[in-house]
FIRODO-417549 format. One record per atom (N, C-alpha, C, O): atom name; x, y, z; residue in three letters. Coordinates in Angstrom, 3 decimals, padded with zeros to 6 digits, m for minus. Example, Ala and Ser with C-alpha at 12.3 -4.5 7.8 and 13.67 -1.06 7.14 Angstrom:
<doses>
N:013.190:m005.690:007.800:ala
CA:012.300:m004.500:007.800:ala
C:013.200:m003.300:007.800:ala
O:014.236:m003.319:008.465:ala
N:012.850:m002.250:007.080:ser
CA:013.670:m001.060:007.140:ser
C:012.900:000.030:007.870:ser
O:013.409:001.138:008.039:ser
</doses>
This chain:
<doses>
N:m105.229:095.391:m061.350:met
CA:m104.501:095.776:m062.594:met
C:m103.524:096.927:m062.169:met
O:m103.894:097.866:m061.464:met
N:m102.274:096.786:m062.642:thr
CA:m101.251:097.718:m062.345:thr
C:m100.937:098.579:m063.500:thr
O:m101.443:098.357:m064.600:thr
N:m100.062:099.624:m063.274:his
CA:m099.644:100.404:m064.399:his
C:m098.904:099.552:m065.381:his
O:m099.075:099.714:m066.589:his
N:m098.038:098.594:m064.875:ala
CA:m097.357:097.696:m065.771:ala
C:m098.278:096.833:m066.629:ala
O:m098.010:096.565:m067.801:ala
N:m099.396:096.399:m065.985:asp
CA:m100.416:095.587:m066.773:asp
C:m101.023:096.436:m067.803:asp
O:m101.226:095.953:m068.917:asp
N:m101.332:097.654:m067.545:ile
CA:m101.996:098.488:m068.531:ile
C:m101.000:098.782:m069.659:ile
O:m101.414:098.843:m070.816:ile
N:m099.716:098.966:m069.374:arg
CA:m098.746:099.257:m070.434:arg
C:m098.547:097.940:m071.256:arg
O:m098.405:098.002:m072.477:arg
N:m098.537:096.790:m070.610:arg
CA:m098.356:095.505:m071.373:arg
C:m099.604:095.368:m072.327:arg
O:m099.430:094.959:m073.475:arg
N:m100.787:095.684:m071.897:glu
CA:m101.940:095.517:m072.760:glu
C:m101.875:096.585:m073.921:glu
O:m102.219:096.277:m075.062:glu
N:m101.479:097.696:m073.639:leu
CA:m101.230:098.736:m074.685:leu
C:m100.249:098.198:m075.785:leu
O:m100.481:098.382:m076.980:leu
N:m099.170:097.541:m075.342:ile
CA:m098.183:097.110:m076.283:ile
C:m098.807:095.925:m077.091:ile
O:m098.647:095.801:m078.305:ile
N:m099.493:095.108:m076.355:lys
CA:m100.058:093.848:m077.008:lys
C:m101.158:094.314:m078.006:lys
O:m101.331:093.698:m079.057:lys
N:m101.900:095.404:m077.673:asn
CA:m102.976:095.684:m078.616:asn
C:m102.652:096.938:m079.487:asn
O:m103.521:097.448:m080.194:asn
N:m101.514:097.371:m079.427:gly
CA:m101.095:098.523:m080.310:gly
C:m101.078:098.094:m081.779:gly
O:m100.825:096.938:m082.116:gly
N:m101.358:099.075:m082.630:asn
CA:m101.434:098.833:m084.051:asn
C:m100.647:099.918:m084.793:asn
O:m101.099:101.058:m084.901:asn
N:m099.450:099.547:m085.307:pro
CA:m098.622:100.496:m085.913:pro
C:m099.320:101.206:m087.158:pro
O:m099.014:102.355:m087.479:pro
N:m100.163:100.547:m087.758:lys
CA:m100.906:101.086:m088.933:lys
C:m101.836:102.266:m088.420:lys
O:m101.990:103.258:m089.132:lys
N:m102.419:102.161:m087.256:lys
CA:m103.178:103.218:m086.657:lys
C:m102.422:104.437:m086.311:lys
O:m102.968:105.540:m086.315:lys
N:m101.104:104.256:m085.995:leu
CA:m100.247:105.319:m085.507:leu
C:m100.199:106.449:m086.569:leu
O:m100.133:107.635:m086.242:leu
N:m100.235:106.020:m087.867:glu
CA:m100.069:107.108:m088.881:glu
C:m101.289:108.023:m088.831:glu
O:m101.122:109.236:m088.965:glu
N:m102.473:107.524:m088.649:lys
CA:m103.671:108.417:m088.518:lys
C:m103.647:109.224:m087.212:lys
O:m103.981:110.408:m087.193:lys
N:m103.249:108.563:m086.136:ile
CA:m103.206:109.247:m084.839:ile
C:m102.235:110.413:m084.916:ile
O:m102.554:111.545:m084.550:ile
N:m101.043:110.103:m085.403:arg
CA:m099.983:111.145:m085.449:arg
C:m100.357:112.218:m086.370:arg
O:m099.854:113.322:m086.164:arg
N:m101.163:112.070:m087.357:tyr
CA:m101.665:113.048:m088.233:tyr
C:m102.373:114.229:m087.394:tyr
O:m102.149:115.421:m087.604:tyr
N:m103.204:113.766:m086.475:tyr
CA:m104.033:114.723:m085.594:tyr
C:m103.081:115.312:m084.516:tyr
O:m103.323:116.424:m084.046:tyr
N:m102.020:114.600:m084.123:phe
CA:m101.167:115.117:m083.046:phe
C:m099.748:115.256:m083.562:phe
O:m098.798:114.722:m082.988:phe
N:m099.631:115.980:m084.648:asn
CA:m098.295:116.053:m085.279:asn
C:m097.228:116.747:m084.589:asn
O:m096.068:116.628:m084.985:asn
N:m097.547:117.509:m083.519:asn
CA:m096.548:118.315:m082.784:asn
C:m096.180:117.730:m081.428:asn
O:m095.437:118.334:m080.656:asn
N:m096.719:116.528:m081.148:thr
CA:m096.545:115.959:m079.797:thr
C:m095.233:115.094:m079.800:thr
O:m094.871:114.496:m080.814:thr
N:m094.563:115.058:m078.655:asn
CA:m093.453:114.230:m078.423:asn
C:m093.858:113.001:m077.618:asn
O:m093.021:112.177:m077.249:asn
N:m095.219:112.891:m077.341:leu
CA:m095.649:111.732:m076.516:leu
C:m095.559:110.452:m077.317:leu
O:m095.822:110.437:m078.520:leu
N:m095.178:109.354:m076.629:lys
CA:m095.146:108.064:m077.227:lys
C:m096.598:107.657:m077.462:lys
O:m097.477:108.012:m076.678:lys
N:m096.858:106.896:m078.562:met
CA:m098.208:106.435:m078.879:met
C:m098.106:104.905:m079.254:met
O:m097.209:104.443:m079.958:met
N:m099.036:104.246:m078.751:tyr
CA:m099.076:102.697:m078.953:tyr
C:m099.956:102.373:m080.108:tyr
O:m099.733:101.328:m080.718:tyr
N:m100.963:103.174:m080.489:gly
CA:m101.807:102.828:m081.598:gly
C:m102.960:101.911:m081.150:gly
O:m103.582:101.245:m081.978:gly
N:m103.246:101.880:m079.814:ala
CA:m104.349:101.101:m079.435:ala
C:m105.683:101.805:m079.714:ala
O:m105.711:103.031:m079.827:ala
N:m106.747:101.085:m079.824:thr
CA:m108.088:101.680:m080.192:thr
C:m108.709:102.277:m078.985:thr
O:m108.318:101.983:m077.856:thr
N:m109.701:103.138:m079.219:thr
CA:m110.458:103.680:m078.142:thr
C:m111.117:102.556:m077.302:thr
O:m111.160:102.614:m076.073:thr
N:m111.581:101.626:m077.960:ala
CA:m112.214:100.430:m077.226:ala
C:m111.227:099.838:m076.272:ala
O:m111.629:099.504:m075.158:ala
N:m109.990:099.679:m076.599:val
CA:m108.969:099.150:m075.720:val
C:m108.761:100.049:m074.536:val
O:m108.738:099.606:m073.387:val
N:m108.605:101.357:m074.840:his
CA:m108.451:102.362:m073.735:his
C:m109.638:102.372:m072.764:his
O:m109.479:102.393:m071.543:his
N:m110.793:102.356:m073.345:arg
CA:m111.999:102.326:m072.407:arg
C:m112.103:101.029:m071.668:arg
O:m112.468:101.015:m070.492:arg
N:m111.790:099.930:m072.324:gly
CA:m111.841:098.619:m071.575:gly
C:m110.773:098.580:m070.517:gly
O:m111.075:098.068:m069.439:gly
N:m109.532:099.069:m070.696:leu
CA:m108.615:099.053:m069.587:leu
C:m109.045:099.853:m068.420:leu
O:m108.847:099.457:m067.272:leu
N:m109.700:101.103:m068.726:ala
CA:m110.182:101.916:m067.668:ala
C:m111.281:101.249:m066.918:ala
O:m111.332:101.331:m065.691:ala
N:m112.176:100.582:m067.624:arg
CA:m113.302:099.901:m067.075:arg
C:m112.808:098.750:m066.158:arg
O:m113.308:098.539:m065.053:arg
N:m111.817:098.036:m066.675:asp
CA:m111.266:096.864:m065.896:asp
C:m110.709:097.359:m064.627:asp
O:m110.950:096.799:m063.557:asp
N:m109.895:098.504:m064.745:trp
CA:m109.205:098.958:m063.520:trp
C:m110.216:099.501:m062.506:trp
O:m110.064:099.307:m061.300:trp
N:m111.255:100.189:m063.014:ala
CA:m112.291:100.756:m062.116:ala
C:m113.025:099.579:m061.452:ala
O:m113.343:099.671:m060.266:ala
N:m113.304:098.495:m062.154:arg
CA:m114.031:097.330:m061.553:arg
C:m113.140:096.665:m060.451:arg
O:m113.625:096.288:m059.385:arg
N:m111.864:096.543:m060.748:glu
CA:m111.005:095.890:m059.790:glu
C:m110.681:096.715:m058.572:glu
O:m110.237:096.203:m057.545:glu
N:m110.927:098.078:m058.716:his
CA:m110.619:098.941:m057.639:his
C:m111.905:099.760:m057.138:his
O:m111.799:100.933:m056.783:his
N:m112.989:099.147:m057.133:arg
CA:m114.201:099.788:m056.659:arg
C:m114.113:100.339:m055.316:arg
O:m114.650:101.418:m055.064:arg
N:m113.443:099.643:m054.389:ala
CA:m113.298:100.078:m053.044:ala
C:m112.198:101.152:m052.843:ala
O:m112.085:101.718:m051.756:ala
N:m111.434:101.418:m053.833:ala
CA:m110.333:102.364:m053.727:ala
C:m110.859:103.776:m053.281:ala
O:m111.890:104.274:m053.734:ala
N:m110.081:104.346:m052.385:ser
CA:m110.406:105.659:m051.943:ser
C:m110.164:106.665:m053.036:ser
O:m109.482:106.381:m054.020:ser
N:m110.746:107.882:m052.855:ala
CA:m110.516:108.961:m053.829:ala
C:m109.004:109.232:m053.941:ala
O:m108.465:109.446:m055.027:ala
N:m108.364:109.214:m052.803:arg
CA:m106.894:109.452:m052.816:arg
C:m106.164:108.457:m053.661:arg
O:m105.285:108.797:m054.453:arg
N:m106.547:107.211:m053.475:asp
CA:m105.877:106.125:m054.253:asp
C:m106.135:106.197:m055.751:asp
O:m105.241:105.937:m056.556:asp
N:m107.355:106.550:m056.119:val
CA:m107.706:106.794:m057.525:val
C:m106.933:107.956:m058.092:val
O:m106.402:107.851:m059.197:val
N:m106.853:109.002:m057.418:ile
CA:m106.035:110.206:m057.893:ile
C:m104.554:109.823:m057.966:ile
O:m103.858:110.178:m058.917:ile
N:m104.097:109.115:m056.979:ala
CA:m102.661:108.729:m057.052:ala
C:m102.372:107.877:m058.243:ala
O:m101.322:108.064:m058.858:ala
N:m103.266:106.900:m058.641:phe
CA:m103.052:106.085:m059.787:phe
C:m103.175:106.902:m061.114:phe
O:m102.388:106.748:m062.048:phe
N:m104.181:107.749:m061.128:val
CA:m104.391:108.659:m062.298:val
C:m103.125:109.536:m062.496:val
O:m102.697:109.755:m063.630:val
N:m102.555:110.015:m061.431:asn
CA:m101.289:110.853:m061.490:asn
C:m100.149:110.087:m062.112:asn
O:m099.383:110.606:m062.924:asn
N:m100.053:108.744:m061.678:val
CA:m099.024:107.869:m062.299:val
C:m099.205:107.748:m063.716:val
O:m098.241:107.854:m064.473:val
N:m100.425:107.523:m064.153:leu
CA:m100.656:107.319:m065.577:leu
C:m100.434:108.633:m066.329:leu
O:m099.848:108.630:m067.411:leu
N:m100.896:109.759:m065.769:tyr
CA:m100.691:111.018:m066.461:tyr
C:m099.193:111.399:m066.545:tyr
O:m098.795:112.108:m067.469:tyr
N:m098.382:110.944:m065.609:ala
CA:m097.010:111.179:m065.648:ala
C:m096.205:110.363:m066.626:ala
O:m095.042:110.652:m066.906:ala
N:m096.860:109.325:m067.146:ala
CA:m096.254:108.410:m068.095:ala
C:m095.952:109.091:m069.464:ala
O:m096.657:110.042:m069.802:ala
N:m095.029:108.694:m070.203:pro
CA:m094.675:109.394:m071.454:pro
C:m095.559:109.072:m072.626:pro
O:m095.225:109.430:m073.756:pro
N:m096.725:108.382:m072.395:ser
CA:m097.492:108.115:m073.594:ser
C:m098.906:108.714:m073.608:ser
O:m099.571:108.862:m072.583:ser
N:m099.301:109.034:m074.790:phe
CA:m100.657:109.539:m074.969:phe
C:m101.728:108.547:m074.528:phe
O:m102.740:108.958:m073.962:phe
N:m101.549:107.357:m074.753:asp
CA:m102.534:106.317:m074.378:asp
C:m102.738:106.172:m072.892:asp
O:m103.864:105.959:m072.441:asp
N:m101.675:106.281:m072.120:glu
CA:m101.724:106.154:m070.671:glu
C:m102.456:107.353:m070.121:glu
O:m103.248:107.209:m069.189:glu
N:m102.220:108.531:m070.664:arg
CA:m102.959:109.748:m070.204:arg
C:m104.358:109.693:m070.578:arg
O:m105.212:110.199:m069.850:arg
N:m104.662:109.084:m071.717:leu
CA:m106.155:108.986:m072.100:leu
C:m106.798:108.130:m071.118:leu
O:m107.855:108.483:m070.595:leu
N:m106.196:106.957:m070.814:ile
CA:m106.848:106.043:m069.907:ile
C:m107.035:106.662:m068.547:ile
O:m108.020:106.359:m067.874:ile
N:m106.085:107.561:m068.092:ala
CA:m106.236:108.265:m066.825:ala
C:m107.526:109.031:m066.857:ala
O:m108.294:108.994:m065.896:ala
N:m107.779:109.721:m067.938:ser
CA:m108.962:110.498:m067.964:ser
C:m110.292:109.624:m068.047:ser
O:m111.334:110.033:m067.536:ser
N:m110.218:108.489:m068.666:tyr
CA:m111.379:107.591:m068.669:tyr
C:m111.665:107.062:m067.283:tyr
O:m112.820:106.941:m066.872:tyr
N:m110.543:106.733:m066.530:ile
CA:m110.706:106.269:m065.113:ile
C:m111.378:107.363:m064.309:ile
O:m112.299:107.075:m063.545:ile
N:m110.952:108.601:m064.451:leu
CA:m111.636:109.751:m063.756:leu
C:m113.121:109.809:m064.101:leu
O:m113.972:110.022:m063.238:leu
N:m113.415:109.608:m065.430:gly
CA:m114.770:109.685:m065.859:gly
C:m115.647:108.521:m065.228:gly
O:m116.850:108.680:m065.021:gly
N:m115.071:107.510:m064.977:arg
CA:m115.750:106.315:m064.389:arg
C:m115.959:106.501:m062.828:arg
O:m116.843:105.905:m062.213:arg
N:m115.109:107.339:m062.274:arg
CA:m115.110:107.498:m060.816:arg
C:m115.484:108.979:m060.523:arg
O:m114.682:109.707:m059.937:arg
N:m116.660:109.410:m060.916:val
CA:m117.097:110.714:m060.694:val
C:m117.197:111.118:m059.251:val
O:m117.369:112.292:m058.925:val
N:m117.091:110.150:m058.408:asp
CA:m117.182:110.474:m056.963:asp
C:m115.781:111.037:m056.484:asp
O:m115.663:111.482:m055.342:asp
N:m114.808:111.013:m057.304:val
CA:m113.512:111.472:m056.902:val
C:m113.414:112.967:m056.787:val
O:m112.353:113.491:m056.449:val
</doses>
């Protein structure tokens, strides 16, 4: 699973109706939001971690940095879930 795959899934699973509630809590952010659910975020992190079990700590950190540099809240949240799954990093 690549960054592009994650973004594609976020677009596919985004819900514009949820954006209203999410933006209510983050009203001062300029970050893009897709409106995907927490279950989608955690699922994408789980899938990435499963596909990259053998990844070195350096590779995990490099991918997390790519996600965190992205302009969306969702990608940054997934980055933190990936780190949570890879406590060995």
